[in-house]
TORDRENTOR-410077 format. One record per residue (C-alpha): residue in one letter; x, y, z; chain. Coordinates in steps of 0.001 Angstrom, whole numbers, plus 500000, padded with zeros to 6 digits. Layout:
N
@roba:A px:X py:Y pz:Z dokol:A $
...
end
This chain:
350
@roba:M px:375768 py:518863 pz:557567 dokol:A $
@roba:T px:379120 py:518842 pz:558232 dokol:A $
@roba:R px:380762 py:515902 pz:558470 dokol:A $
@roba:P px:383076 py:514751 pz:561157 dokol:A $
@roba:Q px:387022 py:514691 pz:560450 dokol:A $
@roba:R px:388630 py:512067 pz:561434 dokol:A $
@roba:P px:391578 py:512041 pz:563929 dokol:A $
@roba:R px:395242 py:511432 pz:562287 dokol:A $
@roba:A px:396724 py:508194 pz:563317 dokol:A $
@roba:Q px:400195 py:509431 pz:565293 dokol:A $
@roba:R px:403799 py:508094 pz:563821 dokol:A $
@roba:R px:405064 py:506059 pz:566162 dokol:A $
@roba:F px:409379 py:504553 pz:565821 dokol:A $
@roba:N px:409988 py:501122 pz:564981 dokol:A $
@roba:L px:412356 py:500093 pz:567636 dokol:A $
@roba:P px:413871 py:497479 pz:565937 dokol:A $
@roba:I px:414477 py:499138 pz:563011 dokol:A $
@roba:L px:416370 py:502125 pz:565135 dokol:A $
@roba:W px:418343 py:500180 pz:567167 dokol:A $
@roba:M px:419689 py:498630 pz:563799 dokol:A $
@roba:M px:420261 py:501801 pz:562844 dokol:A $
@roba:I px:422458 py:503079 pz:566313 dokol:A $
@roba:P px:425304 py:500770 pz:565268 dokol:A $
@roba:G px:425647 py:501227 pz:561127 dokol:A $
@roba:G px:426183 py:504843 pz:561879 dokol:A $
@roba:L px:428719 py:504809 pz:564524 dokol:A $
@roba:I px:430924 py:502349 pz:562039 dokol:A $
@roba:A px:430895 py:505182 pz:558916 dokol:A $
@roba:L px:432010 py:507299 pz:561003 dokol:A $
@roba:A px:435131 py:506061 pz:563165 dokol:A $
@roba:V px:435843 py:504626 pz:559499 dokol:A $
@roba:F px:435221 py:508276 pz:557932 dokol:A $
@roba:T px:437295 py:509765 pz:561247 dokol:A $
@roba:M px:440034 py:506889 pz:560678 dokol:A $
@roba:S px:440420 py:507803 pz:557101 dokol:A $
@roba:H px:440885 py:511167 pz:557691 dokol:A $
@roba:A px:443757 py:510367 pz:560221 dokol:A $
@roba:I px:445564 py:507795 pz:558277 dokol:A $
@roba:D px:445669 py:510748 pz:555150 dokol:A $
@roba:A px:446908 py:513359 pz:556925 dokol:A $
@roba:A px:449508 py:511085 pz:559133 dokol:A $
@roba:A px:451061 py:509782 pz:555471 dokol:A $
@roba:W px:450774 py:513591 pz:553823 dokol:A $
@roba:E px:453447 py:514276 pz:556843 dokol:A $
@roba:A px:455244 py:511391 pz:556337 dokol:A $
@roba:S px:455920 py:512429 pz:552639 dokol:A $
@roba:R px:456776 py:515869 pz:553228 dokol:A $
@roba:W px:459266 py:514550 pz:556519 dokol:A $
@roba:L px:461136 py:512062 pz:553640 dokol:A $
@roba:L px:461077 py:514824 pz:551053 dokol:A $
@roba:S px:463285 py:516883 pz:553207 dokol:A $
@roba:I px:465950 py:514550 pz:553554 dokol:A $
@roba:P px:469170 py:515003 pz:551193 dokol:A $
@roba:A px:470206 py:511589 pz:548815 dokol:A $
@roba:R px:473005 py:510305 pz:550061 dokol:A $
@roba:V px:474801 py:509211 pz:546819 dokol:A $
@roba:S px:477906 py:508309 pz:548127 dokol:A $
@roba:S px:476262 py:505423 pz:549582 dokol:A $
@roba:P px:474091 py:503358 pz:546361 dokol:A $
@roba:I px:472002 py:500558 pz:547341 dokol:A $
@roba:P px:473737 py:497779 pz:545391 dokol:A $
@roba:A px:470939 py:495345 pz:543365 dokol:A $
@roba:P px:470835 py:492151 pz:545048 dokol:A $
@roba:E px:473250 py:489947 pz:544688 dokol:A $
@roba:S px:470917 py:487137 pz:543684 dokol:A $
@roba:S px:469305 py:488611 pz:540767 dokol:A $
@roba:P px:470831 py:487110 pz:537472 dokol:A $
@roba:T px:469100 py:489123 pz:535039 dokol:A $
@roba:E px:469555 py:493042 pz:536740 dokol:A $
@roba:P px:473534 py:493707 pz:537321 dokol:A $
@roba:P px:475005 py:495763 pz:540086 dokol:A $
@roba:A px:474740 py:499914 pz:539223 dokol:A $
@roba:P px:477361 py:501308 pz:537658 dokol:A $
@roba:S px:478944 py:503999 pz:539257 dokol:A $
@roba:P px:478032 py:507287 pz:537175 dokol:A $
@roba:T px:481580 py:508610 pz:537932 dokol:A $
@roba:S px:483789 py:505958 pz:536803 dokol:A $
@roba:T px:481707 py:504251 pz:534068 dokol:A $
@roba:P px:481285 py:505629 pz:530514 dokol:A $
@roba:S px:477703 py:505406 pz:528439 dokol:A $
@roba:P px:477321 py:502114 pz:527050 dokol:A $
@roba:V px:478034 py:501572 pz:523822 dokol:A $
@roba:P px:474434 py:500071 pz:521631 dokol:A $
@roba:T px:475990 py:496633 pz:520468 dokol:A $
@roba:G px:477706 py:496998 pz:517126 dokol:A $
@roba:M px:478265 py:500260 pz:517110 dokol:A $
@roba:P px:482204 py:500718 pz:516849 dokol:A $
@roba:I px:483842 py:502586 pz:519715 dokol:A $
@roba:P px:484825 py:505720 pz:517837 dokol:A $
@roba:E px:488748 py:505567 pz:519157 dokol:A $
@roba:P px:490932 py:510005 pz:519714 dokol:A $
@roba:S px:492435 py:510548 pz:517137 dokol:A $
@roba:P px:496104 py:511796 pz:517750 dokol:A $
@roba:T px:497354 py:515433 pz:518088 dokol:A $
@roba:V px:500216 py:514250 pz:515509 dokol:A $
@roba:P px:499176 py:510843 pz:512959 dokol:A $
@roba:P px:501900 py:508885 pz:512885 dokol:A $
@roba:T px:504302 py:508251 pz:509378 dokol:A $
@roba:P px:502385 py:504892 pz:507614 dokol:A $
@roba:T px:505162 py:502248 pz:506978 dokol:A $
@roba:P px:504974 py:501127 pz:503473 dokol:A $
@roba:Y px:505560 py:497705 pz:502398 dokol:A $
@roba:P px:509300 py:497123 pz:502856 dokol:A $
@roba:F px:511394 py:497342 pz:499576 dokol:A $
@roba:F px:515144 py:497609 pz:499682 dokol:A $
@roba:Q px:516656 py:501071 pz:500121 dokol:A $
@roba:E px:520270 py:500904 pz:500230 dokol:A $
@roba:P px:522908 py:503537 pz:500299 dokol:A $
@roba:L px:524862 py:504288 pz:497386 dokol:A $
@roba:P px:527984 py:502515 pz:498557 dokol:A $
@roba:P px:530599 py:504694 pz:499875 dokol:A $
@roba:A px:533233 py:506696 pz:497593 dokol:A $
@roba:D px:536923 py:506275 pz:498830 dokol:A $
@roba:G px:537715 py:510349 pz:497488 dokol:A $
@roba:Q px:538802 py:509529 pz:494258 dokol:A $
@roba:A px:537046 py:510614 pz:491327 dokol:A $
@roba:R px:537151 py:508187 pz:488264 dokol:A $
@roba:A px:534976 py:507887 pz:484577 dokol:A $
@roba:L px:534329 py:504891 pz:482281 dokol:A $
@roba:R px:533555 py:504580 pz:478705 dokol:A $
@roba:V px:531790 py:501299 pz:479099 dokol:A $
@roba:P px:529483 py:500262 pz:476008 dokol:A $
@roba:I px:526199 py:499817 pz:477335 dokol:A $
@roba:L px:523878 py:497975 pz:474816 dokol:A $
@roba:M px:520100 py:498478 pz:474629 dokol:A $
@roba:Y px:517838 py:496093 pz:472739 dokol:A $
@roba:H px:514325 py:495450 pz:473598 dokol:A $
@roba:Y px:512438 py:492394 pz:470754 dokol:A $
@roba:I px:514970 py:489646 pz:470290 dokol:A $
@roba:S px:512055 py:487895 pz:467898 dokol:A $
@roba:D px:510966 py:487785 pz:463399 dokol:A $
@roba:P px:508880 py:490585 pz:463805 dokol:A $
@roba:P px:505417 py:489633 pz:462705 dokol:A $
@roba:S px:503678 py:490221 pz:459373 dokol:A $
@roba:G px:502679 py:493584 pz:458835 dokol:A $
@roba:A px:504822 py:495149 pz:461612 dokol:A $
@roba:D px:504984 py:498913 pz:461633 dokol:A $
@roba:R px:508824 py:500745 pz:460856 dokol:A $
@roba:F px:508761 py:500651 pz:465363 dokol:A $
@roba:R px:508181 py:497001 pz:465550 dokol:A $
@roba:L px:511084 py:496478 pz:462561 dokol:A $
@roba:D px:513470 py:499266 pz:464071 dokol:A $
@roba:L px:513228 py:497712 pz:467609 dokol:A $
@roba:S px:513533 py:493899 pz:466113 dokol:A $
@roba:V px:516451 py:491782 pz:466606 dokol:A $
@roba:R px:515983 py:488371 pz:465001 dokol:A $
@roba:P px:517311 py:485589 pz:467169 dokol:A $
@roba:S px:519769 py:484306 pz:464172 dokol:A $
@roba:M px:521508 py:488281 pz:464079 dokol:A $
@roba:F px:521414 py:487878 pz:468010 dokol:A $
@roba:E px:523252 py:485021 pz:468297 dokol:A $
@roba:A px:525581 py:486200 pz:465490 dokol:A $
@roba:H px:526553 py:489669 pz:468133 dokol:A $
@roba:L px:526975 py:487200 pz:470999 dokol:A $
@roba:Q px:529583 py:485109 pz:468890 dokol:A $
@roba:Y px:531237 py:488306 pz:468144 dokol:A $
@roba:L px:530844 py:489812 pz:471297 dokol:A $
@roba:R px:532471 py:486418 pz:472693 dokol:A $
@roba:Q px:535314 py:486828 pz:470040 dokol:A $
@roba:A px:536809 py:490065 pz:470814 dokol:A $
@roba:G px:537344 py:489303 pz:474530 dokol:A $
@roba:Y px:533884 py:491712 pz:475512 dokol:A $
@roba:E px:532453 py:490374 pz:479475 dokol:A $
@roba:T px:529386 py:491159 pz:480668 dokol:A $
@roba:V px:528605 py:492918 pz:484183 dokol:A $
@roba:S px:526288 py:494733 pz:485926 dokol:A $
@roba:L px:525275 py:498339 pz:486591 dokol:A $
@roba:S px:525860 py:497718 pz:489933 dokol:A $
@roba:D px:529692 py:496693 pz:488552 dokol:A $
@roba:L px:529884 py:500131 pz:487413 dokol:A $
@roba:I px:529010 py:501928 pz:490308 dokol:A $
@roba:F px:531103 py:500127 pz:492803 dokol:A $
@roba:Y px:534088 py:500836 pz:490198 dokol:A $
@roba:L px:533255 py:504031 pz:490015 dokol:A $
@roba:T px:533314 py:504359 pz:493773 dokol:A $
@roba:Q px:535038 py:502105 pz:495048 dokol:A $
@roba:G px:537790 py:501032 pz:492373 dokol:A $
@roba:Q px:536142 py:497404 pz:492580 dokol:A $
@roba:P px:538298 py:496040 pz:489187 dokol:A $
@roba:L px:536275 py:495249 pz:485935 dokol:A $
@roba:P px:537471 py:493072 pz:483412 dokol:A $
@roba:P px:539872 py:494246 pz:480349 dokol:A $
@roba:Q px:536921 py:494735 pz:477799 dokol:A $
@roba:P px:533071 py:495104 pz:480002 dokol:A $
@roba:I px:529914 py:495643 pz:478747 dokol:A $
@roba:V px:526245 py:495625 pz:479736 dokol:A $
@roba:L px:523573 py:494288 pz:477730 dokol:A $
@roba:T px:520409 py:495194 pz:478709 dokol:A $
@roba:F px:516995 py:494604 pz:477570 dokol:A $
@roba:D px:513470 py:497156 pz:477722 dokol:A $
@roba:D px:510308 py:496260 pz:478301 dokol:A $
@roba:G px:510050 py:492340 pz:479483 dokol:A $
@roba:Y px:508653 py:490974 pz:476035 dokol:A $
@roba:R px:507988 py:487459 pz:476499 dokol:A $
@roba:D px:511132 py:486377 pz:473741 dokol:A $
@roba:A px:513321 py:487851 pz:476529 dokol:A $
@roba:Y px:513321 py:484014 pz:478586 dokol:A $
@roba:E px:512645 py:482480 pz:475137 dokol:A $
@roba:E px:514963 py:483906 pz:472919 dokol:A $
@roba:A px:517108 py:485573 pz:474700 dokol:A $
@roba:F px:517889 py:484301 pz:478193 dokol:A $
@roba:P px:519032 py:480813 pz:476865 dokol:A $
@roba:K px:521526 py:482492 pz:474630 dokol:A $
@roba:L px:522863 py:484383 pz:477156 dokol:A $
@roba:Q px:523723 py:481476 pz:479270 dokol:A $
@roba:R px:525069 py:479436 pz:475984 dokol:A $
@roba:Y px:527742 py:482059 pz:476049 dokol:A $
@roba:G px:528154 py:482838 pz:479385 dokol:A $
@roba:F px:526439 py:485741 pz:479565 dokol:A $
@roba:R px:524662 py:487976 pz:481565 dokol:A $
@roba:G px:522074 py:489991 pz:480969 dokol:A $
@roba:T px:519743 py:493154 pz:482216 dokol:A $
@roba:F px:516173 py:492939 pz:481895 dokol:A $
@roba:F px:514500 py:496330 pz:482914 dokol:A $
@roba:V px:510902 py:494981 pz:483200 dokol:A $
@roba:L px:506774 py:495896 pz:483242 dokol:A $
@roba:T px:505554 py:494703 pz:486259 dokol:A $
@roba:G px:502306 py:496034 pz:485565 dokol:A $
@roba:R px:502023 py:493117 pz:482134 dokol:A $
@roba:A px:503689 py:490315 pz:484563 dokol:A $
@roba:D px:500425 py:491331 pz:487412 dokol:A $
@roba:E px:498229 py:491038 pz:484502 dokol:A $
@roba:G px:498967 py:487877 pz:483004 dokol:A $
@roba:D px:499895 py:489842 pz:479902 dokol:A $
@roba:P px:500803 py:486712 pz:477077 dokol:A $
@roba:R px:503567 py:488957 pz:475378 dokol:A $
@roba:Y px:505798 py:489840 pz:478240 dokol:A $
@roba:L px:507258 py:488130 pz:480815 dokol:A $
@roba:S px:505713 py:486151 pz:483847 dokol:A $
@roba:W px:506827 py:486167 pz:487226 dokol:A $
@roba:E px:507469 py:482911 pz:487231 dokol:A $
@roba:Q px:509706 py:483610 pz:484290 dokol:A $
@roba:I px:511067 py:486687 pz:485841 dokol:A $
@roba:R px:512278 py:484487 pz:489332 dokol:A $
@roba:Q px:513795 py:481398 pz:486950 dokol:A $
@roba:M px:515859 py:484400 pz:485364 dokol:A $
@roba:S px:516879 py:486015 pz:488005 dokol:A $
@roba:E px:517764 py:482882 pz:490478 dokol:A $
@roba:A px:519948 py:481686 pz:486704 dokol:A $
@roba:G px:521622 py:485336 pz:487660 dokol:A $
@roba:M px:520221 py:487441 pz:485052 dokol:A $
@roba:D px:519554 py:491307 pz:486410 dokol:A $
@roba:I px:515908 py:492067 pz:486970 dokol:A $
@roba:Q px:515490 py:495728 pz:486906 dokol:A $
@roba:L px:512129 py:498666 pz:486659 dokol:A $
@roba:H px:511086 py:499901 pz:483638 dokol:A $
@roba:G px:507940 py:500983 pz:485567 dokol:A $
@roba:R px:504594 py:499049 pz:485687 dokol:A $
@roba:E px:503615 py:500309 pz:482706 dokol:A $
@roba:H px:504836 py:502053 pz:479254 dokol:A $
@roba:I px:503688 py:505505 pz:480244 dokol:A $
@roba:P px:505706 py:509321 pz:480589 dokol:A $
@roba:L px:506951 py:509682 pz:484067 dokol:A $
@roba:S px:508263 py:513485 pz:483745 dokol:A $
@roba:G px:505663 py:516701 pz:485801 dokol:A $
@roba:R px:504244 py:513683 pz:487788 dokol:A $
@roba:D px:503612 py:514154 pz:491552 dokol:A $
@roba:E px:505233 py:512044 pz:494181 dokol:A $
@roba:A px:501925 py:509849 pz:494752 dokol:A $
@roba:F px:502309 py:508940 pz:490972 dokol:A $
@roba:L px:505178 py:508534 pz:490739 dokol:A $
@roba:F px:505843 py:506236 pz:494515 dokol:A $
@roba:Y px:502893 py:503590 pz:492865 dokol:A $
@roba:H px:504651 py:503205 pz:489215 dokol:A $
@roba:I px:508222 py:503109 pz:490295 dokol:A $
@roba:I px:508095 py:501905 pz:493895 dokol:A $
@roba:G px:505363 py:499592 pz:493667 dokol:A $
@roba:G px:507308 py:498175 pz:490809 dokol:A $
@roba:K px:510086 py:497813 pz:492532 dokol:A $
@roba:Q px:508148 py:496288 pz:495394 dokol:A $
@roba:S px:506641 py:493460 pz:493162 dokol:A $
@roba:I px:510297 py:492364 pz:491498 dokol:A $
@roba:E px:511867 py:492055 pz:494983 dokol:A $
@roba:A px:508846 py:490312 pz:496545 dokol:A $
@roba:H px:509316 py:487817 pz:493222 dokol:A $
@roba:T px:512829 py:487748 pz:493040 dokol:A $
@roba:G px:514890 py:488570 pz:496298 dokol:A $
@roba:R px:517153 py:490660 pz:495326 dokol:A $
@roba:P px:517039 py:494315 pz:495300 dokol:A $
@roba:V px:515895 py:496589 pz:492049 dokol:A $
@roba:R px:518972 py:499639 pz:492029 dokol:A $
@roba:F px:518322 py:500520 pz:488540 dokol:A $
@roba:F px:515176 py:502502 pz:486799 dokol:A $
@roba:A px:515053 py:502847 pz:482609 dokol:A $
@roba:Y px:512989 py:505692 pz:481621 dokol:A $
@roba:P px:509980 py:504579 pz:479283 dokol:A $
@roba:S px:510481 py:506712 pz:476046 dokol:A $
@roba:S px:513037 py:508411 pz:478154 dokol:A $
@roba:D px:510720 py:510616 pz:479629 dokol:A $
@roba:Y px:512657 py:512460 pz:482568 dokol:A $
@roba:D px:512857 py:515890 pz:484426 dokol:A $
@roba:A px:514543 py:517347 pz:487595 dokol:A $
@roba:G px:511365 py:515909 pz:489752 dokol:A $
@roba:L px:511700 py:512655 pz:488639 dokol:A $
@roba:L px:515991 py:512354 pz:489531 dokol:A $
@roba:R px:514955 py:513517 pz:492683 dokol:A $
@roba:F px:512315 py:511474 pz:493355 dokol:A $
@roba:L px:515009 py:508675 pz:492294 dokol:A $
@roba:E px:517769 py:509494 pz:494385 dokol:A $
@roba:G px:515729 py:510015 pz:497580 dokol:A $
@roba:Y px:514570 py:506758 pz:497584 dokol:A $
@roba:R px:518206 py:505239 pz:497268 dokol:A $
@roba:F px:518076 py:504605 pz:493229 dokol:A $
@roba:W px:521686 py:504111 pz:492090 dokol:A $
@roba:G px:521085 py:505143 pz:489468 dokol:A $
@roba:A px:519086 py:505157 pz:485960 dokol:A $
@roba:V px:519348 py:504627 pz:481727 dokol:A $
@roba:T px:518261 py:506926 pz:479243 dokol:A $
@roba:T px:518156 py:506221 pz:475107 dokol:A $
@roba:A px:520557 py:508759 pz:474954 dokol:A $
@roba:Y px:523806 py:507688 pz:472305 dokol:A $
@roba:G px:527219 py:507292 pz:474186 dokol:A $
@roba:A px:528943 py:505567 pz:476947 dokol:A $
@roba:D px:529964 py:507785 pz:479708 dokol:A $
@roba:E px:529440 py:506875 pz:483207 dokol:A $
@roba:R px:530231 py:509002 pz:486279 dokol:A $
@roba:L px:528779 py:509238 pz:489651 dokol:A $
@roba:E px:527445 py:513055 pz:488397 dokol:A $
@roba:N px:525661 py:511696 pz:485745 dokol:A $
@roba:R px:524778 py:507870 pz:487022 dokol:A $
@roba:F px:520609 py:509359 pz:486835 dokol:A $
@roba:V px:521304 py:509933 pz:483178 dokol:A $
@roba:W px:523450 py:507322 pz:481644 dokol:A $
@roba:P px:523488 py:507046 pz:478146 dokol:A $
@roba:R px:523231 py:503497 pz:475799 dokol:A $
@roba:I px:523729 py:502444 pz:472374 dokol:A $
@roba:R px:520752 py:501581 pz:470155 dokol:A $
@roba:I px:520462 py:498223 pz:468614 dokol:A $
@roba:R px:518158 py:498417 pz:465768 dokol:A $
@roba:G px:516310 py:495723 pz:463962 dokol:A $
@roba:T px:518913 py:496618 pz:460810 dokol:A $
@roba:D px:522638 py:496329 pz:463125 dokol:A $
@roba:D px:524515 py:493084 pz:461724 dokol:A $
@roba:V px:527715 py:492314 pz:463152 dokol:A $
@roba:G px:529326 py:494792 pz:461161 dokol:A $
@roba:K px:527189 py:497711 pz:462084 dokol:A $
@roba:L px:527740 py:496460 pz:466007 dokol:A $
@roba:A px:531557 py:496005 pz:465576 dokol:A $
@roba:W px:531414 py:500033 pz:464277 dokol:A $
@roba:K px:528953 py:501059 pz:466592 dokol:A $
@roba:L px:531881 py:499801 pz:469661 dokol:A $
@roba:S px:534726 py:500721 pz:468064 dokol:A $
@roba:L px:533194 py:504651 pz:468459 dokol:A $
@roba:L px:534137 py:504384 pz:472015 dokol:A $
@roba:K px:537673 py:503154 pz:472069 dokol:A $
@roba:T px:539155 py:506193 pz:473582 dokol:A $
@roba:E px:539121 py:506871 pz:477013 dokol:A $
@roba:P px:537040 py:509313 pz:479264 dokol:A $
@roba:D px:538330 py:512220 pz:480570 dokol:A $
@roba:P px:538756 py:511992 pz:484403 dokol:A $
end
């Protein structure tokens, strides 16, 4: 027996729910439509703004009220900033300027009056004025004149009528004829040992003589107790002694380049002049070592002359950078000194 089917129940809309869905859909549709319109408008606006050229001539200034944001610099007038602490490079000049050395006296030779002159003035050469130490070698013995013997030399020179002059006095006579005493003599002392101050200096003053001291400035700079100090050099200069140059060190100077010579000669010249306030005009070659280049250097820097250890007494303008001297040895007593001076009595040829 077939069971009868039950009729399906009909679905019905719930009206309250339907009325609630309709407004929400409308609102969503409106929002979607407005968003699409806004995006389209923004796209068109950006395309329009990008098509407008930038006006670089009228930048927008930064607000004046902002203390931490300075106005933007003009790109055409302000260079790129340099990091703090970094040096600002300076452009190199096309021709570098000549550096100005530390000042020193550069006196031209006194103008000559045109008359040829010559001299035979003895220029004595001393070294140590002291008793040689025990065990001294033959060189030290040869260079050492005992203080008592040196004083005997001075006594003889005074009694024989000699008067001391400077090397500058010889130049003034040769160039301009300035008169010299009847028996002029030059007393020179090489190396600038301490005994020059302790022995030679007071004895020269006692007899009214003037000495010319060729010093090594490097020894004074280092405070070597065997040599003159700058204070002693200054005192001797102020008392009328003539302080001239033997170099910075006692080293050969021939075959040297100009920079080397400038350091050892001009540097020493500057040191003496700075401590004494008086010009250095003459040079004594260490070990009498020299060459043509050294002579040109001295003349170029306006030295007036130089002395060697060669024996003789012949002073002219033409040979003023190689003037000879008379070496006084440790064995030279008064009789030997008088004999050496007698050999120079003949007059020089003009």
